[in-house]
ROPADO-697344 format. One record per residue (C-alpha): z, x, y; residue number from 1. Coordinates in pm, whole numbers, plus 50000, padded with zeros to 5 digits. Example, Ala and Ser with C-alpha at 12.3 -4.5 7.8 and 13.67 -1.06 7.14 Angstrom:
REM residues 2
w: 50780&u: 51230&v: 49550&num: 1
w: 50714&u: 51367&v: 49894&num: 2
***
This chain:
REM residues 447
w: 67748&u: 83513&v: 22067&num: 1
w: 67672&u: 83881&v: 22187&num: 2
w: 67703&u: 84012&v: 22524&num: 3
w: 67355&u: 83969&v: 22612&num: 4
w: 67368&u: 83577&v: 22509&num: 5
w: 67667&u: 83553&v: 22697&num: 6
w: 67516&u: 83659&v: 23033&num: 7
w: 67193&u: 83456&v: 22957&num: 8
w: 67394&u: 83127&v: 22933&num: 9
w: 67613&u: 83230&v: 23244&num: 10
w: 67287&u: 83286&v: 23438&num: 11
w: 67126&u: 82968&v: 23339&num: 12
w: 67450&u: 82797&v: 23393&num: 13
w: 67500&u: 82930&v: 23724&num: 14
w: 67119&u: 82833&v: 23846&num: 15
w: 67168&u: 82446&v: 23706&num: 16
w: 67479&u: 82454&v: 23929&num: 17
w: 67315&u: 82588&v: 24206&num: 18
w: 67023&u: 82311&v: 24200&num: 19
w: 67266&u: 82035&v: 24157&num: 20
w: 67420&u: 82122&v: 24463&num: 21
w: 67075&u: 82171&v: 24640&num: 22
w: 66932&u: 81853&v: 24537&num: 23
w: 67315&u: 81630&v: 24667&num: 24
w: 67360&u: 81852&v: 24927&num: 25
w: 67078&u: 82028&v: 25090&num: 26
w: 67050&u: 82386&v: 25185&num: 27
w: 67322&u: 82605&v: 25203&num: 28
w: 67412&u: 82601&v: 25603&num: 29
w: 67320&u: 82921&v: 25763&num: 30
w: 67514&u: 83094&v: 26034&num: 31
w: 67249&u: 83083&v: 26334&num: 32
w: 67278&u: 83053&v: 26705&num: 33
w: 67455&u: 82769&v: 26854&num: 34
w: 67298&u: 82535&v: 27073&num: 35
w: 67473&u: 82324&v: 27319&num: 36
w: 67482&u: 82020&v: 27092&num: 37
w: 67535&u: 82076&v: 26750&num: 38
w: 67358&u: 81912&v: 26457&num: 39
w: 67544&u: 81736&v: 26136&num: 40
w: 67436&u: 81828&v: 25787&num: 41
w: 67316&u: 81482&v: 25613&num: 42
w: 67544&u: 81472&v: 25297&num: 43
w: 67315&u: 81187&v: 25105&num: 44
w: 67243&u: 80923&v: 25293&num: 45
w: 67462&u: 80942&v: 25555&num: 46
w: 67248&u: 80926&v: 25876&num: 47
w: 67483&u: 80642&v: 25995&num: 48
w: 67822&u: 80859&v: 25985&num: 49
w: 67635&u: 81100&v: 26177&num: 50
w: 67485&u: 80904&v: 26474&num: 51
w: 67840&u: 80721&v: 26546&num: 52
w: 67975&u: 81104&v: 26573&num: 53
w: 67714&u: 81189&v: 26796&num: 54
w: 67783&u: 80918&v: 26995&num: 55
w: 68154&u: 80934&v: 27050&num: 56
w: 68097&u: 81306&v: 27119&num: 57
w: 67899&u: 81172&v: 27426&num: 58
w: 68174&u: 80998&v: 27553&num: 59
w: 68444&u: 81196&v: 27778&num: 60
w: 68710&u: 80970&v: 27760&num: 61
w: 68695&u: 80909&v: 27421&num: 62
w: 68696&u: 81303&v: 27393&num: 63
w: 68991&u: 81350&v: 27611&num: 64
w: 69191&u: 81066&v: 27446&num: 65
w: 69159&u: 81223&v: 27110&num: 66
w: 69303&u: 81541&v: 27215&num: 67
w: 69541&u: 81400&v: 27462&num: 68
w: 69703&u: 81176&v: 27171&num: 69
w: 70075&u: 81297&v: 27120&num: 70
w: 70115&u: 81265&v: 26713&num: 71
w: 69818&u: 81356&v: 26540&num: 72
w: 69726&u: 81175&v: 26156&num: 73
w: 69481&u: 81382&v: 25932&num: 74
w: 69186&u: 81182&v: 26066&num: 75
w: 69254&u: 81191&v: 26453&num: 76
w: 69285&u: 81607&v: 26382&num: 77
w: 68958&u: 81572&v: 26263&num: 78
w: 68795&u: 81390&v: 26508&num: 79
w: 68891&u: 81573&v: 26773&num: 80
w: 68790&u: 81912&v: 26582&num: 81
w: 68428&u: 81769&v: 26533&num: 82
w: 68355&u: 81604&v: 26835&num: 83
w: 68478&u: 81963&v: 27008&num: 84
w: 68198&u: 82137&v: 26755&num: 85
w: 67874&u: 81888&v: 26838&num: 86
w: 67981&u: 81942&v: 27214&num: 87
w: 67950&u: 82308&v: 27143&num: 88
w: 68297&u: 82388&v: 27248&num: 89
w: 68353&u: 82577&v: 26902&num: 90
w: 68246&u: 82928&v: 26810&num: 91
w: 68209&u: 83089&v: 26460&num: 92
w: 68111&u: 82738&v: 26276&num: 93
w: 67815&u: 82683&v: 26018&num: 94
w: 67534&u: 82552&v: 26199&num: 95
w: 67436&u: 82241&v: 26138&num: 96
w: 67757&u: 82143&v: 26086&num: 97
w: 67914&u: 81942&v: 25740&num: 98
w: 68108&u: 81630&v: 25828&num: 99
w: 68250&u: 81614&v: 25465&num: 100
w: 68611&u: 81666&v: 25626&num: 101
w: 68582&u: 81317&v: 25783&num: 102
w: 68449&u: 81139&v: 25467&num: 103
w: 68762&u: 81283&v: 25329&num: 104
w: 69005&u: 81196&v: 25607&num: 105
w: 68870&u: 80831&v: 25609&num: 106
w: 68881&u: 80789&v: 25204&num: 107
w: 69276&u: 80860&v: 25271&num: 108
w: 69272&u: 80483&v: 25437&num: 109
w: 69064&u: 80312&v: 25198&num: 110
w: 68710&u: 80367&v: 25281&num: 111
w: 68467&u: 80443&v: 24968&num: 112
w: 68149&u: 80622&v: 25049&num: 113
w: 67855&u: 80370&v: 24975&num: 114
w: 67611&u: 80467&v: 24739&num: 115
w: 67333&u: 80311&v: 24970&num: 116
w: 67273&u: 80334&v: 25341&num: 117
w: 67569&u: 80232&v: 25538&num: 118
w: 67570&u: 80040&v: 25907&num: 119
w: 67639&u: 80244&v: 26167&num: 120
w: 67794&u: 79955&v: 26379&num: 121
w: 68013&u: 79878&v: 26084&num: 122
w: 68158&u: 80241&v: 26041&num: 123
w: 68226&u: 80291&v: 26420&num: 124
w: 68503&u: 80021&v: 26346&num: 125
w: 68618&u: 80199&v: 26027&num: 126
w: 68662&u: 80471&v: 26216&num: 127
w: 68839&u: 80277&v: 26517&num: 128
w: 69071&u: 80117&v: 26289&num: 129
w: 69152&u: 80415&v: 26111&num: 130
w: 69258&u: 80586&v: 26399&num: 131
w: 69468&u: 80286&v: 26514&num: 132
w: 69655&u: 80303&v: 26156&num: 133
w: 69715&u: 80667&v: 26229&num: 134
w: 69858&u: 80587&v: 26583&num: 135
w: 70090&u: 80291&v: 26453&num: 136
w: 70208&u: 80493&v: 26212&num: 137
w: 70313&u: 80765&v: 26407&num: 138
w: 70433&u: 80583&v: 26724&num: 139
w: 70700&u: 80300&v: 26727&num: 140
w: 70568&u: 79984&v: 26866&num: 141
w: 70701&u: 79849&v: 27225&num: 142
w: 70643&u: 79493&v: 27312&num: 143
w: 70573&u: 79605&v: 27672&num: 144
w: 70219&u: 79803&v: 27568&num: 145
w: 70049&u: 79437&v: 27611&num: 146
w: 70110&u: 79470&v: 27997&num: 147
w: 69985&u: 79848&v: 27984&num: 148
w: 69669&u: 79763&v: 27804&num: 149
w: 69586&u: 79413&v: 28002&num: 150
w: 69688&u: 79532&v: 28323&num: 151
w: 69367&u: 79500&v: 28584&num: 152
w: 69286&u: 79658&v: 28890&num: 153
w: 69496&u: 79444&v: 29171&num: 154
w: 69263&u: 79137&v: 29295&num: 155
w: 69248&u: 79088&v: 29666&num: 156
w: 69565&u: 79024&v: 29843&num: 157
w: 69459&u: 78662&v: 29981&num: 158
w: 69357&u: 78615&v: 29619&num: 159
w: 69683&u: 78729&v: 29458&num: 160
w: 69933&u: 78560&v: 29699&num: 161
w: 69725&u: 78225&v: 29636&num: 162
w: 69661&u: 78192&v: 29292&num: 163
w: 69810&u: 78488&v: 29064&num: 164
w: 70141&u: 78565&v: 29193&num: 165
w: 70220&u: 78964&v: 29125&num: 166
w: 70467&u: 78947&v: 28787&num: 167
w: 70403&u: 78908&v: 28438&num: 168
w: 70515&u: 78601&v: 28225&num: 169
w: 70872&u: 78587&v: 28114&num: 170
w: 70886&u: 78734&v: 27778&num: 171
w: 71132&u: 78436&v: 27692&num: 172
w: 70821&u: 78214&v: 27732&num: 173
w: 70625&u: 78378&v: 27411&num: 174
w: 70583&u: 78172&v: 27133&num: 175
w: 70387&u: 78260&v: 26805&num: 176
w: 70121&u: 77970&v: 26694&num: 177
w: 69914&u: 78033&v: 26412&num: 178
w: 69946&u: 78402&v: 26403&num: 179
w: 69879&u: 78410&v: 26765&num: 180
w: 70102&u: 78473&v: 27072&num: 181
w: 70099&u: 78233&v: 27346&num: 182
w: 70223&u: 78271&v: 27694&num: 183
w: 70159&u: 77919&v: 27870&num: 184
w: 70139&u: 77963&v: 28272&num: 185
w: 69938&u: 77725&v: 28420&num: 186
w: 69559&u: 77619&v: 28471&num: 187
w: 69478&u: 77995&v: 28566&num: 188
w: 69647&u: 78331&v: 28416&num: 189
w: 69804&u: 78554&v: 28670&num: 190
w: 69565&u: 78844&v: 28697&num: 191
w: 69863&u: 79098&v: 28556&num: 192
w: 69929&u: 78874&v: 28263&num: 193
w: 69822&u: 78731&v: 27927&num: 194
w: 69789&u: 78382&v: 27791&num: 195
w: 69715&u: 78451&v: 27403&num: 196
w: 69640&u: 78808&v: 27230&num: 197
w: 69567&u: 78797&v: 26845&num: 198
w: 69939&u: 78915&v: 26697&num: 199
w: 69739&u: 79202&v: 26455&num: 200
w: 69645&u: 79396&v: 26725&num: 201
w: 70019&u: 79449&v: 26867&num: 202
w: 70038&u: 79679&v: 26565&num: 203
w: 69736&u: 79872&v: 26687&num: 204
w: 69785&u: 79982&v: 27020&num: 205
w: 69980&u: 80253&v: 27174&num: 206
w: 70215&u: 80193&v: 27448&num: 207
w: 70071&u: 80470&v: 27623&num: 208
w: 69739&u: 80572&v: 27435&num: 209
w: 69503&u: 80247&v: 27384&num: 210
w: 69172&u: 80282&v: 27257&num: 211
w: 68910&u: 80375&v: 27530&num: 212
w: 68713&u: 80116&v: 27352&num: 213
w: 68992&u: 79868&v: 27321&num: 214
w: 68899&u: 79589&v: 27580&num: 215
w: 68981&u: 79223&v: 27607&num: 216
w: 68790&u: 78892&v: 27612&num: 217
w: 68920&u: 78601&v: 27796&num: 218
w: 68866&u: 78222&v: 27668&num: 219
w: 68951&u: 77879&v: 27813&num: 220
w: 68874&u: 77507&v: 27741&num: 221
w: 68817&u: 77265&v: 28024&num: 222
w: 68853&u: 76886&v: 27862&num: 223
w: 68545&u: 76677&v: 27936&num: 224
w: 68733&u: 76365&v: 27922&num: 225
w: 69060&u: 76411&v: 28105&num: 226
w: 69005&u: 76749&v: 28305&num: 227
w: 69291&u: 76942&v: 28131&num: 228
w: 69272&u: 77286&v: 28119&num: 229
w: 69392&u: 77518&v: 27834&num: 230
w: 69620&u: 77830&v: 27871&num: 231
w: 69379&u: 78171&v: 27910&num: 232
w: 69365&u: 78304&v: 27563&num: 233
w: 69323&u: 78691&v: 27544&num: 234
w: 69132&u: 78822&v: 27213&num: 235
w: 69096&u: 79217&v: 27176&num: 236
w: 68754&u: 79403&v: 27090&num: 237
w: 68634&u: 79740&v: 27048&num: 238
w: 68262&u: 79653&v: 27080&num: 239
w: 68073&u: 79339&v: 27186&num: 240
w: 67792&u: 79194&v: 26971&num: 241
w: 67490&u: 79056&v: 27147&num: 242
w: 67271&u: 78807&v: 26975&num: 243
w: 66900&u: 78808&v: 27039&num: 244
w: 66761&u: 78421&v: 27124&num: 245
w: 66611&u: 78248&v: 26817&num: 246
w: 66313&u: 78360&v: 26629&num: 247
w: 66129&u: 78098&v: 26740&num: 248
w: 66141&u: 78148&v: 27111&num: 249
w: 65829&u: 78256&v: 27235&num: 250
w: 65962&u: 78565&v: 27415&num: 251
w: 66034&u: 78909&v: 27207&num: 252
w: 66125&u: 79072&v: 27539&num: 253
w: 66446&u: 79083&v: 27665&num: 254
w: 66657&u: 79273&v: 27910&num: 255
w: 67052&u: 79371&v: 27846&num: 256
w: 67178&u: 79165&v: 28124&num: 257
w: 67044&u: 78829&v: 27995&num: 258
w: 67180&u: 78912&v: 27702&num: 259
w: 67513&u: 78960&v: 27843&num: 260
w: 67434&u: 78648&v: 28062&num: 261
w: 67379&u: 78447&v: 27709&num: 262
w: 67708&u: 78585&v: 27591&num: 263
w: 67919&u: 78467&v: 27878&num: 264
w: 67745&u: 78118&v: 27920&num: 265
w: 67972&u: 77825&v: 27933&num: 266
w: 67914&u: 77627&v: 27625&num: 267
w: 68022&u: 77245&v: 27488&num: 268
w: 68265&u: 77277&v: 27258&num: 269
w: 68354&u: 76939&v: 27016&num: 270
w: 68634&u: 76827&v: 26804&num: 271
w: 68912&u: 76943&v: 27016&num: 272
w: 69253&u: 76810&v: 27038&num: 273
w: 69305&u: 76822&v: 27411&num: 274
w: 69686&u: 76876&v: 27475&num: 275
w: 69610&u: 76633&v: 27804&num: 276
w: 69450&u: 76365&v: 27614&num: 277
w: 69742&u: 76366&v: 27349&num: 278
w: 70004&u: 76395&v: 27599&num: 279
w: 70175&u: 76052&v: 27567&num: 280
w: 70007&u: 75991&v: 27238&num: 281
w: 70253&u: 75836&v: 26979&num: 282
w: 70350&u: 75977&v: 26663&num: 283
w: 70198&u: 75684&v: 26449&num: 284
w: 69865&u: 75732&v: 26637&num: 285
w: 69587&u: 75965&v: 26533&num: 286
w: 69519&u: 76254&v: 26765&num: 287
w: 69270&u: 76258&v: 27002&num: 288
w: 69000&u: 76470&v: 26955&num: 289
w: 68726&u: 76523&v: 27225&num: 290
w: 68457&u: 76745&v: 27386&num: 291
w: 68543&u: 77057&v: 27607&num: 292
w: 68377&u: 77318&v: 27803&num: 293
w: 68444&u: 77676&v: 27693&num: 294
w: 68439&u: 77966&v: 27914&num: 295
w: 68405&u: 78320&v: 27777&num: 296
w: 68463&u: 78641&v: 27998&num: 297
w: 68576&u: 78987&v: 27996&num: 298
w: 68975&u: 78989&v: 28065&num: 299
w: 69006&u: 79374&v: 28060&num: 300
w: 68736&u: 79631&v: 28074&num: 301
w: 68792&u: 79926&v: 27871&num: 302
w: 68673&u: 80297&v: 27960&num: 303
w: 68420&u: 80292&v: 27705&num: 304
w: 68197&u: 80007&v: 27669&num: 305
w: 68044&u: 79961&v: 27311&num: 306
w: 67717&u: 79698&v: 27256&num: 307
w: 67619&u: 79611&v: 26905&num: 308
w: 67245&u: 79442&v: 26961&num: 309
w: 67266&u: 79204&v: 26586&num: 310
w: 66886&u: 79267&v: 26490&num: 311
w: 67008&u: 79120&v: 26138&num: 312
w: 66844&u: 78758&v: 26118&num: 313
w: 66835&u: 78497&v: 25822&num: 314
w: 66581&u: 78294&v: 25704&num: 315
w: 66540&u: 77944&v: 25581&num: 316
w: 66496&u: 78079&v: 25242&num: 317
w: 66829&u: 78304&v: 25249&num: 318
w: 66603&u: 78613&v: 25288&num: 319
w: 66729&u: 78865&v: 25603&num: 320
w: 66478&u: 79044&v: 25829&num: 321
w: 66491&u: 79319&v: 26128&num: 322
w: 66414&u: 79167&v: 26449&num: 323
w: 66188&u: 79446&v: 26655&num: 324
w: 66246&u: 79288&v: 26968&num: 325
w: 66243&u: 79491&v: 27278&num: 326
w: 66572&u: 79502&v: 27465&num: 327
w: 66558&u: 79668&v: 27819&num: 328
w: 66854&u: 79854&v: 27944&num: 329
w: 66936&u: 80062&v: 28213&num: 330
w: 67107&u: 80394&v: 28283&num: 331
w: 67367&u: 80191&v: 28494&num: 332
w: 67534&u: 79890&v: 28457&num: 333
w: 67755&u: 79677&v: 28663&num: 334
w: 67977&u: 79448&v: 28459&num: 335
w: 68177&u: 79282&v: 28747&num: 336
w: 67940&u: 78948&v: 28725&num: 337
w: 68101&u: 78879&v: 28364&num: 338
w: 68479&u: 78935&v: 28425&num: 339
w: 68743&u: 78671&v: 28476&num: 340
w: 68872&u: 78814&v: 28791&num: 341
w: 68530&u: 78762&v: 28946&num: 342
w: 68501&u: 78399&v: 28804&num: 343
w: 68836&u: 78314&v: 28997&num: 344
w: 68727&u: 78515&v: 29343&num: 345
w: 68332&u: 78309&v: 29305&num: 346
w: 68553&u: 77968&v: 29234&num: 347
w: 68777&u: 78046&v: 29581&num: 348
w: 68492&u: 78142&v: 29793&num: 349
w: 68298&u: 77836&v: 29654&num: 350
w: 68626&u: 77631&v: 29757&num: 351
w: 68603&u: 77821&v: 30098&num: 352
w: 68234&u: 77822&v: 30161&num: 353
w: 68247&u: 77467&v: 30105&num: 354
w: 68568&u: 77381&v: 30327&num: 355
w: 68381&u: 77617&v: 30620&num: 356
w: 68062&u: 77455&v: 30551&num: 357
w: 68205&u: 77114&v: 30679&num: 358
w: 68390&u: 77282&v: 30944&num: 359
w: 68064&u: 77483&v: 31081&num: 360
w: 67745&u: 77260&v: 30956&num: 361
w: 67627&u: 77484&v: 30726&num: 362
w: 67618&u: 77784&v: 30848&num: 363
w: 67829&u: 77988&v: 30583&num: 364
w: 67610&u: 78030&v: 30253&num: 365
w: 67702&u: 78181&v: 29898&num: 366
w: 67465&u: 78507&v: 29954&num: 367
w: 67642&u: 78576&v: 30249&num: 368
w: 67958&u: 78737&v: 30070&num: 369
w: 67931&u: 79069&v: 29927&num: 370
w: 67932&u: 79108&v: 29551&num: 371
w: 68241&u: 79357&v: 29438&num: 372
w: 68129&u: 79636&v: 29243&num: 373
w: 68467&u: 79761&v: 29074&num: 374
w: 68325&u: 79802&v: 28701&num: 375
w: 68017&u: 80041&v: 28733&num: 376
w: 67924&u: 80189&v: 28371&num: 377
w: 67696&u: 80484&v: 28295&num: 378
w: 67510&u: 80518&v: 27972&num: 379
w: 67615&u: 80731&v: 27732&num: 380
w: 67425&u: 80728&v: 27392&num: 381
w: 67192&u: 80516&v: 27218&num: 382
w: 67188&u: 80467&v: 26898&num: 383
w: 66864&u: 80383&v: 26730&num: 384
w: 66747&u: 80265&v: 26352&num: 385
w: 66396&u: 80354&v: 26251&num: 386
w: 66258&u: 80147&v: 26004&num: 387
w: 66074&u: 79827&v: 25916&num: 388
w: 66222&u: 79489&v: 25799&num: 389
w: 66475&u: 79632&v: 25541&num: 390
w: 66780&u: 79833&v: 25644&num: 391
w: 66696&u: 80131&v: 25428&num: 392
w: 66537&u: 80325&v: 25709&num: 393
w: 66710&u: 80617&v: 25933&num: 394
w: 66950&u: 80611&v: 26231&num: 395
w: 66919&u: 80864&v: 26509&num: 396
w: 67079&u: 80877&v: 26800&num: 397
w: 67004&u: 80974&v: 27189&num: 398
w: 67282&u: 81110&v: 27409&num: 399
w: 67402&u: 81211&v: 27724&num: 400
w: 67536&u: 81565&v: 27710&num: 401
w: 67899&u: 81586&v: 27778&num: 402
w: 68054&u: 81504&v: 28074&num: 403
w: 68283&u: 81827&v: 28105&num: 404
w: 68016&u: 82086&v: 27990&num: 405
w: 67725&u: 82257&v: 28129&num: 406
w: 67483&u: 81979&v: 27959&num: 407
w: 67594&u: 81667&v: 28160&num: 408
w: 67288&u: 81643&v: 28325&num: 409
w: 67074&u: 81651&v: 27989&num: 410
w: 66977&u: 81429&v: 27778&num: 411
w: 66946&u: 81514&v: 27372&num: 412
w: 66774&u: 81364&v: 27042&num: 413
w: 66956&u: 81388&v: 26741&num: 414
w: 66858&u: 81330&v: 26385&num: 415
w: 67115&u: 81486&v: 26167&num: 416
w: 67048&u: 81840&v: 26194&num: 417
w: 66762&u: 81818&v: 26422&num: 418
w: 66889&u: 81848&v: 26795&num: 419
w: 66638&u: 81883&v: 27098&num: 420
w: 66659&u: 81793&v: 27449&num: 421
w: 66457&u: 81510&v: 27610&num: 422
w: 66430&u: 81298&v: 27893&num: 423
w: 66593&u: 80975&v: 28061&num: 424
w: 66273&u: 80788&v: 28012&num: 425
w: 66228&u: 80829&v: 27671&num: 426
w: 66596&u: 80700&v: 27577&num: 427
w: 66532&u: 80418&v: 27791&num: 428
w: 66231&u: 80334&v: 27604&num: 429
w: 66383&u: 80306&v: 27304&num: 430
w: 66460&u: 80056&v: 27072&num: 431
w: 66870&u: 80016&v: 27103&num: 432
w: 67060&u: 79891&v: 26804&num: 433
w: 67404&u: 80035&v: 26951&num: 434
w: 67449&u: 80135&v: 27350&num: 435
w: 67746&u: 80333&v: 27454&num: 436
w: 67845&u: 80305&v: 27805&num: 437
w: 68065&u: 80476&v: 28035&num: 438
w: 68319&u: 80366&v: 28312&num: 439
w: 68214&u: 80613&v: 28630&num: 440
w: 68519&u: 80754&v: 28809&num: 441
w: 68357&u: 80724&v: 29136&num: 442
w: 68264&u: 80405&v: 29280&num: 443
w: 67842&u: 80503&v: 29302&num: 444
w: 67620&u: 80661&v: 29022&num: 445
w: 67742&u: 80973&v: 28918&num: 446
w: 67541&u: 81333&v: 28990&num: 447
***
């Protein structure tokens, strides 16, 4: 092969490689003027990844948490860097930015990039779980971390002395049953203690740095036969999946608070082996199964709340389709009505009202008691899935400006590389798939 043929062959090969790179990754990024919010390149059906990163970047508690972790692994360092880039805090980077570092870091935790569209909600959990694995690896586990994670705001003095006490349960009372850590402390668990927590979560909690999305749900059973109340059980969560009512319902228009009311609605459970009913049962007699009422509440609210609106529904023929029901949501959300503490206070108030009503001939009413609002949250991001009945559509994000920046009063629409400023009205009129709220640092709405 002569010199001219070699040059021609090299030129053809170079063009072919450039064309392949263009097809797979798109056009090369250009170093252009950085805006307040930075867009992300799509690496080939990676909008699900981009939309989760943009949402996390809008949550100031999560950003600050990633910065403050004392021992950072590869993924944690990468997350911290890319969130700062998305919020416009890093100069001299290619715009739009490529999230390939995130893909590489998560792959080391066993995650494989799918060849088709992935789900944003699933990827959200992949990210949090992988970060927690790094925290566990780099931080020694300490038993007392449970008390730090579960500690709730102190109740009123009256409630504390009447029903809860002020000390956590003795660790000698802890036992492990069916991979659960159980602490039995009566019908009502102390505000600052725990009754049951998933054992697996122990290895995923750093004593001083729990994830801002880490919260705990409480559940309790009350036997409809003997009235026995089971010990309070705490189960960890990073997000809450809210299900739409049956598709056969006439309504196709709901609100977030309606879905939350449904989520904490007391339900009847059958086939419960009640401890009270079986207390004096002889070993030779069959175990007594009964019905019980299950109460579900938020035992520990996280600083960052993520709601997932479950829109994928299975039909009777086995096929699935996407629900397009409208779900109204607001910029501010009060979570007090859904907490375990509020439920206890309500029970105490009802007993007090009943007693004082008898003494005052009905002059005290439930609405006379002021409602507590200690858990006020503000909307930070909304993930929307654009598409028809199949999941092969596109994910976009409406996100708030970073709280610690000059964009804190503005809303932005992000779709991979595209970033534009938008209005709160457009955000609230969207069809939410995931909602990200952050706890207000002040008792009232922020400026």
